[in-house]
LODREN-694266 format. One record per atom (N, C-alpha, C, O): x, y, z; atom name. Coordinates in steps of 0.2 Angstrom, whole numbers. Example, Ala and Ser with C-alpha at 12.3 -4.5 7.8 and 13.67 -1.06 7.14 Angstrom:
<nodes>
x 66	y -28	z 39	atom N
x 62	y -22	z 39	atom CA
x 66	y -16	z 39	atom C
x 71	y -17	z 42	atom O
x 64	y -11	z 35	atom N
x 68	y -5	z 36	atom CA
x 64	y 0	z 39	atom C
x 67	y 6	z 40	atom O
</nodes>
This chain:
<nodes>
x -106	y -108	z 236	atom N
x -98	y -105	z 234	atom CA
x -102	y -105	z 226	atom C
x -106	y -109	z 223	atom O
x -96	y -99	z 223	atom N
x -99	y -96	z 217	atom CA
x -93	y -98	z 213	atom C
x -87	y -99	z 216	atom O
x -94	y -99	z 207	atom N
x -89	y -101	z 204	atom CA
x -87	y -95	z 196	atom C
x -91	y -93	z 192	atom O
x -81	y -94	z 197	atom N
x -77	y -88	z 192	atom CA
x -77	y -90	z 185	atom C
x -74	y -96	z 184	atom O
x -79	y -87	z 181	atom N
x -77	y -88	z 172	atom CA
x -68	y -87	z 172	atom C
x -65	y -82	z 172	atom O
x -66	y -92	z 173	atom N
x -59	y -92	z 169	atom CA
x -57	y -85	z 166	atom C
x -52	y -82	z 167	atom O
x -63	y -82	z 161	atom N
x -60	y -79	z 155	atom CA
x -61	y -71	z 158	atom C
x -59	y -66	z 154	atom O
x -64	y -70	z 163	atom N
x -66	y -66	z 167	atom CA
x -61	y -60	z 167	atom C
x -62	y -54	z 165	atom O
x -55	y -62	z 169	atom N
x -51	y -59	z 172	atom CA
x -45	y -60	z 167	atom C
x -39	y -60	z 168	atom O
x -47	y -61	z 161	atom N
x -40	y -62	z 157	atom CA
x -38	y -55	z 153	atom C
x -42	y -51	z 150	atom O
x -30	y -54	z 153	atom N
x -29	y -49	z 151	atom CA
x -29	y -47	z 145	atom C
x -27	y -51	z 141	atom O
x -30	y -41	z 144	atom N
x -32	y -38	z 136	atom CA
x -26	y -39	z 131	atom C
x -20	y -38	z 133	atom O
x -28	y -41	z 125	atom N
x -22	y -41	z 120	atom CA
x -18	y -35	z 118	atom C
x -20	y -30	z 116	atom O
x -11	y -37	z 120	atom N
x -8	y -30	z 119	atom CA
x -6	y -31	z 112	atom C
x -2	y -26	z 111	atom O
x -7	y -35	z 107	atom N
x -6	y -34	z 99	atom CA
x -9	y -37	z 96	atom C
x -11	y -42	z 99	atom O
x -10	y -35	z 89	atom N
x -14	y -37	z 86	atom CA
x -11	y -36	z 76	atom C
x -7	y -31	z 73	atom O
x -13	y -42	z 73	atom N
x -11	y -41	z 66	atom CA
x -13	y -35	z 63	atom C
x -18	y -33	z 64	atom O
x -8	y -32	z 59	atom N
x -9	y -28	z 54	atom CA
x -6	y -28	z 48	atom C
x -1	y -29	z 46	atom O
x -11	y -27	z 43	atom N
x -10	y -28	z 37	atom CA
x -10	y -21	z 32	atom C
x -14	y -17	z 30	atom O
x -3	y -21	z 31	atom N
x 0	y -12	z 27	atom CA
x 1	y -17	z 19	atom C
x 2	y -22	z 17	atom O
x 0	y -11	z 16	atom N
x 2	y -12	z 8	atom CA
x 9	y -6	z 9	atom C
x 8	y 0	z 12	atom O
x 14	y -7	z 9	atom N
x 20	y -2	z 10	atom CA
x 25	y -3	z 2	atom C
x 27	y -8	z 0	atom O
x 25	y 4	z 0	atom N
x 29	y 2	z -6	atom CA
x 27	y -3	z -11	atom C
x 32	y -4	z -15	atom O
x 21	y -6	z -12	atom N
x 19	y -10	z -17	atom CA
x 19	y -17	z -13	atom C
x 18	y -22	z -16	atom O
x 20	y -17	z -10	atom N
x 21	y -24	z -5	atom CA
x 17	y -25	z -1	atom C
x 15	y -20	z 2	atom O
x 14	y -30	z 1	atom N
x 9	y -32	z 6	atom CA
x 12	y -35	z 13	atom C
x 13	y -41	z 12	atom O
x 13	y -33	z 18	atom N
x 16	y -35	z 24	atom CA
x 10	y -37	z 30	atom C
x 7	y -32	z 31	atom O
x 9	y -43	z 34	atom N
x 5	y -43	z 40	atom CA
x 11	y -44	z 43	atom C
x 16	y -47	z 42	atom O
x 10	y -38	z 50	atom N
x 15	y -38	z 55	atom CA
x 10	y -38	z 63	atom C
x 5	y -34	z 63	atom O
x 12	y -41	z 67	atom N
x 10	y -43	z 74	atom CA
x 11	y -37	z 76	atom C
x 17	y -36	z 75	atom O
x 9	y -32	z 79	atom N
x 11	y -25	z 84	atom CA
x 10	y -23	z 88	atom C
x 4	y -24	z 90	atom O
x 13	y -22	z 91	atom N
x 11	y -21	z 100	atom CA
x 7	y -13	z 99	atom C
x 9	y -9	z 94	atom O
x 2	y -13	z 103	atom N
x -3	y -8	z 100	atom CA
x -1	y -1	z 103	atom C
x -5	y 2	z 105	atom O
x 5	y 0	z 105	atom N
x 7	y 6	z 107	atom CA
x 14	y 7	z 102	atom C
x 18	y 11	z 103	atom O
x 15	y 3	z 96	atom N
x 19	y 3	z 92	atom CA
x 18	y 9	z 87	atom C
x 13	y 7	z 83	atom O
x 21	y 16	z 85	atom N
x 20	y 19	z 81	atom CA
x 20	y 17	z 74	atom C
x 23	y 11	z 74	atom O
x 18	y 19	z 67	atom N
x 19	y 17	z 60	atom CA
x 27	y 21	z 59	atom C
x 28	y 21	z 53	atom O
x 30	y 23	z 62	atom N
x 36	y 25	z 61	atom CA
x 42	y 19	z 64	atom C
x 48	y 19	z 62	atom O
x 39	y 15	z 68	atom N
x 43	y 11	z 73	atom CA
x 42	y 5	z 68	atom C
x 47	y 3	z 65	atom O
x 36	y 3	z 68	atom N
x 35	y -3	z 65	atom CA
x 38	y -2	z 56	atom C
x 40	y -7	z 54	atom O
x 38	y 4	z 52	atom N
x 42	y 3	z 46	atom CA
x 49	y 4	z 47	atom C
x 52	y 3	z 42	atom O
x 52	y 5	z 52	atom N
x 59	y 4	z 54	atom CA
x 62	y -1	z 56	atom C
x 67	y -3	z 55	atom O
x 57	y -4	z 62	atom N
x 59	y -10	z 66	atom CA
x 57	y -16	z 64	atom C
x 62	y -20	z 64	atom O
x 51	y -16	z 62	atom N
x 50	y -22	z 59	atom CA
x 50	y -23	z 52	atom C
x 50	y -29	z 50	atom O
x 49	y -19	z 47	atom N
x 49	y -19	z 40	atom CA
x 58	y -17	z 37	atom C
x 60	y -19	z 32	atom O
x 60	y -14	z 41	atom N
x 69	y -14	z 40	atom CA
x 66	y -7	z 34	atom C
x 66	y -9	z 28	atom O
x 64	y -2	z 34	atom N
x 64	y 4	z 30	atom CA
x 66	y 9	z 34	atom C
x 62	y 11	z 38	atom O
x 73	y 11	z 33	atom N
x 76	y 16	z 37	atom CA
x 75	y 21	z 34	atom C
x 79	y 25	z 36	atom O
x 72	y 24	z 27	atom N
x 71	y 32	z 25	atom CA
x 67	y 34	z 31	atom C
x 69	y 36	z 36	atom O
x 62	y 34	z 31	atom N
x 59	y 39	z 37	atom CA
x 63	y 39	z 42	atom C
x 67	y 34	z 43	atom O
x 63	y 45	z 44	atom N
x 70	y 46	z 51	atom CA
x 65	y 48	z 56	atom C
x 60	y 51	z 54	atom O
x 67	y 47	z 64	atom N
x 65	y 49	z 68	atom CA
x 68	y 53	z 73	atom C
x 72	y 51	z 78	atom O
x 66	y 60	z 71	atom N
x 69	y 65	z 71	atom CA
x 67	y 69	z 82	atom C
x 70	y 69	z 87	atom O
x 62	y 72	z 79	atom N
x 60	y 74	z 86	atom CA
x 56	y 70	z 89	atom C
x 56	y 70	z 95	atom O
x 52	y 64	z 86	atom N
x 47	y 60	z 89	atom CA
x 40	y 65	z 93	atom C
x 36	y 63	z 97	atom O
x 39	y 70	z 90	atom N
x 34	y 73	z 90	atom CA
x 30	y 76	z 85	atom C
x 25	y 80	z 86	atom O
x 32	y 74	z 81	atom N
x 26	y 77	z 75	atom CA
x 29	y 84	z 72	atom C
x 27	y 86	z 67	atom O
x 36	y 87	z 76	atom N
x 37	y 95	z 74	atom CA
x 42	y 96	z 68	atom C
x 43	y 101	z 65	atom O
x 47	y 89	z 66	atom N
x 52	y 90	z 62	atom CA
x 51	y 89	z 55	atom C
x 53	y 92	z 50	atom O
x 47	y 83	z 55	atom N
x 44	y 82	z 49	atom CA
x 49	y 75	z 45	atom C
x 47	y 72	z 41	atom O
x 55	y 75	z 49	atom N
x 58	y 69	z 44	atom CA
x 55	y 62	z 46	atom C
x 59	y 58	z 45	atom O
x 48	y 60	z 48	atom N
x 46	y 54	z 47	atom CA
x 41	y 55	z 43	atom C
x 38	y 50	z 42	atom O
x 39	y 60	z 39	atom N
x 34	y 60	z 33	atom CA
x 34	y 53	z 30	atom C
x 39	y 50	z 29	atom O
x 28	y 51	z 28	atom N
x 28	y 47	z 22	atom CA
x 21	y 48	z 19	atom C
x 16	y 51	z 22	atom O
x 19	y 45	z 12	atom N
x 13	y 45	z 11	atom CA
x 9	y 40	z 15	atom C
x 11	y 34	z 14	atom O
x 4	y 40	z 17	atom N
x -4	y 37	z 19	atom CA
x -7	y 37	z 16	atom C
x -8	y 43	z 14	atom O
x -10	y 33	z 12	atom N
x -17	y 32	z 7	atom CA
x -14	y 38	z 2	atom C
x -19	y 39	z -1	atom O
x -10	y 41	z 1	atom N
x -9	y 46	z -5	atom CA
x -8	y 52	z -1	atom C
x -6	y 57	z -4	atom O
x -9	y 54	z 4	atom N
x -7	y 60	z 8	atom CA
x -1	y 60	z 12	atom C
x 0	y 56	z 16	atom O
x 1	y 65	z 11	atom N
x 7	y 64	z 19	atom CA
x 5	y 65	z 24	atom C
x 0	y 69	z 25	atom O
x 9	y 62	z 29	atom N
x 9	y 60	z 37	atom CA
x 13	y 60	z 41	atom C
x 18	y 56	z 39	atom O
x 13	y 63	z 46	atom N
x 18	y 63	z 50	atom CA
x 17	y 55	z 55	atom C
x 14	y 55	z 61	atom O
x 22	y 50	z 52	atom N
x 22	y 44	z 54	atom CA
x 23	y 42	z 61	atom C
x 21	y 36	z 63	atom O
x 27	y 46	z 65	atom N
x 29	y 46	z 72	atom CA
x 23	y 46	z 76	atom C
x 22	y 43	z 81	atom O
x 17	y 50	z 74	atom N
x 11	y 51	z 78	atom CA
x 6	y 46	z 76	atom C
x 1	y 47	z 80	atom O
x 5	y 41	z 72	atom N
x 2	y 38	z 71	atom CA
x 2	y 30	z 73	atom C
x 7	y 27	z 71	atom O
x -2	y 28	z 76	atom N
x -4	y 21	z 79	atom CA
x -4	y 18	z 73	atom C
x -7	y 19	z 68	atom O
x 2	y 12	z 74	atom N
x 1	y 8	z 68	atom CA
x -5	y 4	z 68	atom C
x -9	y 7	z 63	atom O
x -8	y -2	z 72	atom N
x -15	y -3	z 72	atom CA
x -20	y 1	z 69	atom C
x -23	y -2	z 65	atom O
x -21	y 5	z 70	atom N
x -24	y 11	z 66	atom CA
x -26	y 12	z 59	atom C
x -31	y 14	z 55	atom O
x -20	y 10	z 56	atom N
x -18	y 12	z 49	atom CA
x -20	y 4	z 45	atom C
x -18	y 3	z 39	atom O
x -23	y -1	z 49	atom N
x -24	y -5	z 45	atom CA
x -27	y -6	z 39	atom C
x -32	y -3	z 38	atom O
x -24	y -11	z 35	atom N
x -26	y -8	z 26	atom CA
x -25	y -1	z 22	atom C
x -26	y 0	z 16	atom O
x -20	y 2	z 28	atom N
x -15	y 7	z 22	atom CA
x -12	y 5	z 17	atom C
x -11	y -1	z 16	atom O
x -12	y 11	z 13	atom N
x -5	y 10	z 8	atom CA
x -2	y 15	z 11	atom C
x -5	y 20	z 12	atom O
x 4	y 13	z 12	atom N
x 11	y 19	z 12	atom CA
x 15	y 17	z 7	atom C
x 17	y 12	z 5	atom O
x 19	y 26	z 6	atom N
x 23	y 26	z 1	atom CA
x 29	y 28	z 7	atom C
x 27	y 33	z 10	atom O
x 36	y 25	z 8	atom N
x 40	y 28	z 10	atom CA
x 45	y 32	z 5	atom C
x 45	y 30	z -1	atom O
x 49	y 35	z 7	atom N
x 55	y 36	z 3	atom CA
x 58	y 32	z -3	atom C
x 61	y 34	z -8	atom O
x 57	y 26	z 1	atom N
x 62	y 19	z -2	atom CA
x 56	y 18	z -9	atom C
x 59	y 16	z -14	atom O
x 51	y 18	z -10	atom N
x 46	y 19	z -15	atom CA
x 44	y 23	z -18	atom C
x 39	y 23	z -22	atom O
x 48	y 29	z -16	atom N
x 46	y 34	z -23	atom CA
x 48	y 31	z -30	atom C
x 44	y 29	z -35	atom O
x 53	y 30	z -30	atom N
x 55	y 28	z -36	atom CA
x 50	y 26	z -40	atom C
x 50	y 27	z -46	atom O
x 46	y 21	z -36	atom N
x 42	y 16	z -41	atom CA
x 38	y 19	z -42	atom C
x 34	y 16	z -46	atom O
x 36	y 25	z -41	atom N
x 29	y 29	z -44	atom CA
x 33	y 34	z -49	atom C
x 30	y 38	z -52	atom O
x 41	y 34	z -50	atom N
x 42	y 36	z -56	atom CA
x 39	y 35	z -63	atom C
x 37	y 29	z -64	atom O
x 38	y 39	z -68	atom N
x 36	y 34	z -75	atom CA
x 42	y 34	z -79	atom C
x 46	y 39	z -81	atom O
x 42	y 27	z -80	atom N
x 47	y 26	z -85	atom CA
x 52	y 22	z -79	atom C
x 57	y 20	z -82	atom O
x 53	y 22	z -74	atom N
x 58	y 20	z -67	atom CA
x 62	y 24	z -67	atom C
x 61	y 30	z -69	atom O
x 68	y 22	z -64	atom N
x 74	y 26	z -60	atom CA
x 70	y 28	z -54	atom C
x 66	y 26	z -50	atom O
x 75	y 35	z -53	atom N
x 72	y 40	z -47	atom CA
x 67	y 44	z -48	atom C
x 65	y 44	z -54	atom O
x 62	y 47	z -43	atom N
x 58	y 51	z -43	atom CA
x 59	y 56	z -46	atom C
x 64	y 59	z -44	atom O
x 57	y 60	z -50	atom N
x 59	y 65	z -54	atom CA
x 59	y 72	z -48	atom C
x 62	y 77	z -49	atom O
x 55	y 71	z -42	atom N
x 58	y 76	z -36	atom CA
x 65	y 73	z -33	atom C
x 69	y 77	z -31	atom O
x 66	y 66	z -33	atom N
x 72	y 66	z -32	atom CA
x 80	y 67	z -36	atom C
x 85	y 66	z -34	atom O
x 79	y 68	z -43	atom N
x 83	y 70	z -48	atom CA
x 83	y 76	z -46	atom C
x 88	y 77	z -43	atom O
x 77	y 80	z -45	atom N
x 78	y 89	z -47	atom CA
x 83	y 90	z -39	atom C
x 88	y 94	z -40	atom O
x 83	y 87	z -33	atom N
x 86	y 87	z -27	atom CA
x 92	y 87	z -29	atom C
x 96	y 92	z -27	atom O
x 94	y 81	z -33	atom N
x 102	y 80	z -35	atom CA
x 104	y 87	z -38	atom C
x 108	y 91	z -36	atom O
x 100	y 88	z -44	atom N
x 102	y 94	z -48	atom CA
x 103	y 100	z -45	atom C
x 108	y 103	z -48	atom O
x 100	y 102	z -41	atom N
x 98	y 109	z -35	atom CA
x 103	y 106	z -30	atom C
x 106	y 112	z -28	atom O
x 106	y 101	z -27	atom N
x 110	y 101	z -24	atom CA
x 107	y 101	z -18	atom C
x 110	y 103	z -13	atom O
x 101	y 100	z -16	atom N
x 97	y 100	z -12	atom CA
x 96	y 95	z -5	atom C
x 90	y 95	z -2	atom O
x 102	y 91	z -3	atom N
x 102	y 85	z 0	atom CA
x 104	y 87	z 6	atom C
x 100	y 86	z 11	atom O
x 110	y 89	z 7	atom N
x 116	y 94	z 11	atom CA
x 117	y 86	z 16	atom C
x 120	y 81	z 15	atom O
x 114	y 87	z 23	atom N
x 116	y 81	z 27	atom CA
x 112	y 74	z 26	atom C
x 114	y 69	z 29	atom O
x 105	y 75	z 22	atom N
x 102	y 70	z 21	atom CA
x 96	y 67	z 26	atom C
x 90	y 64	z 25	atom O
x 98	y 69	z 31	atom N
x 93	y 68	z 37	atom CA
x 84	y 69	z 36	atom C
x 79	y 65	z 37	atom O
x 84	y 75	z 35	atom N
x 79	y 76	z 33	atom CA
x 76	y 75	z 26	atom C
x 70	y 75	z 26	atom O
x 78	y 73	z 21	atom N
x 78	y 73	z 14	atom CA
x 71	y 67	z 13	atom C
x 67	y 68	z 9	atom O
x 73	y 61	z 16	atom N
x 68	y 58	z 15	atom CA
x 60	y 60	z 17	atom C
x 56	y 57	z 14	atom O
x 58	y 64	z 20	atom N
x 53	y 67	z 22	atom CA
x 51	y 74	z 18	atom C
x 45	y 75	z 16	atom O
x 57	y 77	z 17	atom N
x 55	y 82	z 13	atom CA
x 52	y 80	z 7	atom C
x 47	y 82	z 5	atom O
x 54	y 76	z 4	atom N
x 53	y 71	z -3	atom CA
x 47	y 68	z -2	atom C
x 44	y 67	z -8	atom O
x 44	y 65	z 2	atom N
x 38	y 64	z 3	atom CA
x 34	y 68	z 6	atom C
x 28	y 66	z 6	atom O
x 35	y 74	z 9	atom N
x 31	y 80	z 10	atom CA
x 30	y 83	z 3	atom C
x 24	y 85	z 2	atom O
x 36	y 84	z -2	atom N
x 35	y 88	z -9	atom CA
x 31	y 84	z -11	atom C
x 25	y 86	z -11	atom O
x 31	y 79	z -13	atom N
x 25	y 74	z -18	atom CA
x 18	y 75	z -16	atom C
x 14	y 77	z -21	atom O
x 18	y 74	z -10	atom N
x 11	y 76	z -6	atom CA
x 9	y 82	z -7	atom C
x 3	y 84	z -6	atom O
x 13	y 87	z -8	atom N
x 10	y 94	z -7	atom CA
x 11	y 95	z -15	atom C
x 10	y 101	z -16	atom O
x 12	y 93	z -19	atom N
x 13	y 94	z -27	atom CA
x 5	y 91	z -28	atom C
x 2	y 93	z -33	atom O
x 3	y 86	z -25	atom N
x -4	y 84	z -28	atom CA
x -9	y 87	z -24	atom C
x -15	y 87	z -26	atom O
x -7	y 90	z -18	atom N
x -13	y 93	z -15	atom CA
x -16	y 100	z -19	atom C
x -21	y 101	z -19	atom O
x -9	y 104	z -21	atom N
x -9	y 109	z -26	atom CA
x -14	y 108	z -33	atom C
x -19	y 110	z -36	atom O
x -10	y 103	z -34	atom N
x -14	y 98	z -42	atom CA
x -21	y 99	z -41	atom C
x -25	y 102	z -45	atom O
x -23	y 96	z -35	atom N
x -32	y 95	z -34	atom CA
x -34	y 101	z -31	atom C
x -40	y 100	z -30	atom O
x -32	y 106	z -30	atom N
x -35	y 112	z -28	atom CA
x -36	y 113	z -22	atom C
x -40	y 117	z -19	atom O
x -31	y 109	z -18	atom N
x -30	y 113	z -9	atom CA
x -28	y 117	z -10	atom C
x -24	y 119	z -14	atom O
x -32	y 121	z -6	atom N
x -29	y 128	z -4	atom CA
x -23	y 129	z 2	atom C
x -25	y 126	z 8	atom O
x -18	y 132	z 1	atom N
x -15	y 133	z 7	atom CA
x -16	y 141	z 11	atom C
x -20	y 145	z 9	atom O
x -11	y 140	z 16	atom N
x -14	y 149	z 21	atom CA
x -11	y 155	z 17	atom C
x -13	y 160	z 18	atom O
x -7	y 155	z 11	atom N
x -4	y 158	z 6	atom CA
x -7	y 158	z -1	atom C
x -5	y 162	z -5	atom O
x -12	y 154	z -2	atom N
x -18	y 153	z -9	atom CA
x -20	y 160	z -9	atom C
x -22	y 164	z -4	atom O
x -19	y 162	z -16	atom N
x -22	y 169	z -16	atom CA
x -29	y 169	z -18	atom C
x -32	y 165	z -20	atom O
x -32	y 176	z -15	atom N
x -40	y 176	z -16	atom CA
x -42	y 173	z -22	atom C
x -46	y 169	z -24	atom O
x -39	y 175	z -25	atom N
x -41	y 172	z -34	atom CA
x -40	y 166	z -37	atom C
x -42	y 164	z -42	atom O
x -37	y 164	z -33	atom N
x -36	y 156	z -34	atom CA
x -42	y 152	z -29	atom C
x -45	y 147	z -30	atom O
x -43	y 155	z -23	atom N
x -48	y 152	z -17	atom CA
x -57	y 155	z -22	atom C
x -62	y 153	z -20	atom O
x -55	y 157	z -26	atom N
x -61	y 159	z -29	atom CA
x -66	y 155	z -32	atom C
x -72	y 155	z -33	atom O
x -61	y 149	z -36	atom N
x -63	y 144	z -39	atom CA
x -60	y 138	z -35	atom C
x -54	y 137	z -36	atom O
x -64	y 135	z -31	atom N
x -61	y 131	z -27	atom CA
x -61	y 124	z -32	atom C
x -64	y 122	z -37	atom O
x -57	y 121	z -30	atom N
x -54	y 116	z -33	atom CA
x -51	y 116	z -41	atom C
x -52	y 111	z -45	atom O
x -49	y 121	z -42	atom N
x -44	y 125	z -46	atom CA
x -37	y 122	z -45	atom C
x -35	y 122	z -39	atom O
x -32	y 119	z -50	atom N
x -26	y 118	z -45	atom CA
x -24	y 127	z -45	atom C
x -25	y 132	z -48	atom O
x -19	y 125	z -38	atom N
x -15	y 130	z -35	atom CA
x -9	y 130	z -37	atom C
x -6	y 125	z -37	atom O
x -6	y 135	z -41	atom N
x 0	y 138	z -44	atom CA
x 4	y 137	z -38	atom C
x 3	y 140	z -33	atom O
x 10	y 132	z -40	atom N
x 14	y 131	z -35	atom CA
x 20	y 135	z -36	atom C
x 26	y 134	z -37	atom O
x 17	y 141	z -34	atom N
x 23	y 148	z -32	atom CA
x 30	y 146	z -27	atom C
x 30	y 141	z -24	atom O
x 33	y 149	z -27	atom N
x 40	y 148	z -21	atom CA
x 35	y 149	z -13	atom C
x 36	y 145	z -9	atom O
x 31	y 155	z -13	atom N
x 28	y 154	z -5	atom CA
x 22	y 149	z -6	atom C
x 18	y 149	z -1	atom O
x 19	y 146	z -10	atom N
x 17	y 141	z -9	atom CA
x 20	y 135	z -6	atom C
x 18	y 131	z -1	atom O
x 25	y 134	z -10	atom N
x 30	y 129	z -9	atom CA
x 33	y 128	z 0	atom C
x 33	y 123	z 4	atom O
x 35	y 135	z 0	atom N
x 38	y 137	z 6	atom CA
x 32	y 134	z 12	atom C
x 32	y 130	z 16	atom O
x 26	y 137	z 10	atom N
x 20	y 136	z 16	atom CA
x 19	y 128	z 16	atom C
x 18	y 126	z 22	atom O
x 19	y 125	z 11	atom N
x 16	y 118	z 12	atom CA
x 21	y 114	z 14	atom C
x 19	y 109	z 16	atom O
x 29	y 116	z 13	atom N
x 33	y 113	z 17	atom CA
x 36	y 116	z 24	atom C
x 42	y 115	z 25	atom O
x 33	y 120	z 26	atom N
x 34	y 121	z 32	atom CA
x 32	y 118	z 38	atom C
x 32	y 121	z 43	atom O
x 30	y 112	z 38	atom N
x 30	y 107	z 44	atom CA
x 36	y 102	z 43	atom C
x 37	y 98	z 48	atom O
x 43	y 102	z 37	atom N
x 48	y 100	z 34	atom CA
x 52	y 105	z 39	atom C
x 51	y 111	z 40	atom O
x 57	y 101	z 43	atom N
x 64	y 107	z 45	atom CA
x 69	y 104	z 42	atom C
x 68	y 98	z 40	atom O
x 74	y 108	z 40	atom N
x 79	y 107	z 37	atom CA
x 87	y 111	z 41	atom C
x 90	y 116	z 40	atom O
x 88	y 105	z 47	atom N
x 93	y 111	z 50	atom CA
x 101	y 113	z 46	atom C
x 105	y 117	z 48	atom O
x 100	y 110	z 41	atom N
x 107	y 112	z 37	atom CA
x 106	y 119	z 34	atom C
x 111	y 123	z 33	atom O
x 100	y 120	z 32	atom N
x 97	y 126	z 31	atom CA
x 96	y 126	z 22	atom C
x 94	y 132	z 20	atom O
x 96	y 121	z 19	atom N
x 95	y 120	z 13	atom CA
x 87	y 120	z 8	atom C
x 86	y 118	z 2	atom O
x 83	y 126	z 13	atom N
x 77	y 128	z 10	atom CA
x 77	y 131	z 2	atom C
x 73	y 131	z -3	atom O
x 83	y 135	z 3	atom N
x 82	y 137	z -5	atom CA
x 81	y 133	z -12	atom C
x 78	y 134	z -16	atom O
x 87	y 127	z -11	atom N
x 90	y 123	z -14	atom CA
x 82	y 117	z -15	atom C
x 81	y 114	z -21	atom O
x 80	y 117	z -9	atom N
x 73	y 112	z -8	atom CA
x 69	y 116	z -14	atom C
x 68	y 113	z -20	atom O
x 67	y 124	z -11	atom N
x 60	y 125	z -16	atom CA
x 61	y 126	z -22	atom C
x 57	y 124	z -26	atom O
x 69	y 128	z -26	atom N
x 68	y 128	z -32	atom CA
x 69	y 120	z -35	atom C
x 67	y 119	z -41	atom O
x 71	y 115	z -31	atom N
x 69	y 108	z -33	atom CA
x 62	y 105	z -33	atom C
x 59	y 102	z -38	atom O
x 58	y 109	z -28	atom N
x 51	y 109	z -29	atom CA
x 49	y 111	z -35	atom C
x 47	y 107	z -39	atom O
x 50	y 117	z -37	atom N
x 48	y 121	z -42	atom CA
x 49	y 117	z -48	atom C
x 44	y 114	z -51	atom O
x 56	y 117	z -49	atom N
x 57	y 114	z -54	atom CA
x 53	y 108	z -58	atom C
x 52	y 107	z -64	atom O
x 51	y 103	z -52	atom N
x 46	y 98	z -52	atom CA
x 41	y 101	z -55	atom C
x 39	y 100	z -61	atom O
x 38	y 104	z -51	atom N
x 31	y 107	z -51	atom CA
x 31	y 109	z -60	atom C
x 26	y 107	z -64	atom O
x 34	y 113	z -62	atom N
x 37	y 116	z -68	atom CA
x 36	y 109	z -72	atom C
x 31	y 108	z -75	atom O
x 40	y 106	z -72	atom N
x 40	y 100	z -77	atom CA
x 32	y 95	z -76	atom C
x 31	y 92	z -81	atom O
x 29	y 95	z -72	atom N
x 23	y 89	z -73	atom CA
x 18	y 95	z -75	atom C
x 14	y 95	z -80	atom O
x 18	y 99	z -72	atom N
x 12	y 106	z -74	atom CA
x 15	y 112	z -76	atom C
x 18	y 115	z -72	atom O
x 14	y 113	z -83	atom N
x 20	y 119	z -86	atom CA
x 14	y 125	z -83	atom C
x 8	y 126	z -81	atom O
x 19	y 129	z -83	atom N
x 17	y 137	z -80	atom CA
x 10	y 139	z -84	atom C
x 10	y 140	z -90	atom O
x 5	y 140	z -82	atom N
x -1	y 143	z -85	atom CA
x -6	y 138	z -88	atom C
x -11	y 139	z -91	atom O
x -4	y 132	z -87	atom N
x -10	y 126	z -90	atom CA
x -8	y 120	z -86	atom C
x -4	y 119	z -82	atom O
x -14	y 117	z -88	atom N
x -13	y 110	z -85	atom CA
x -7	y 106	z -89	atom C
x -5	y 108	z -95	atom O
x -5	y 101	z -86	atom N
x -2	y 95	z -90	atom CA
x -6	y 93	z -97	atom C
x -4	y 89	z -101	atom O
</nodes>
């Protein structure tokens, strides 16, 4: 008669602890392996700024900054982000110089770019990431040949650049013109036209 190891047929773990630094605060959460980063933020941490729109990474309403880069949180498993730094729209103000709303949030107010507001959190996080990418010299599909000739050179955030870089964020209210103007205002305030800040 053979003996069986009682642990041989043990069910695999279905959850794991995940450590995330969200908006400057560290959280340790026991997360089901199937939970997306978006659901963890909304349902476990109560951060409802990132919205669940299409839940397929096509509308951009769930966009957050993940280690400083924009990401569709509905497409990412939370357990795979262990140790990451996450900034949601609720945390943008904390990154503003001098406190208060982030300059981009103030520009959205000035330009009346909010409309219904469902897409706004994703638009704001995406715009912050897009401006950082342009400032770091990352090209887009519409970056000029002149700029491409100098890798690493900051890309001027023109209206076509802003439209292309935010093309993954949909606004069903049609606030695109106001959003582009708000992002351009913010870019001009951070990096004066024709030179570095």
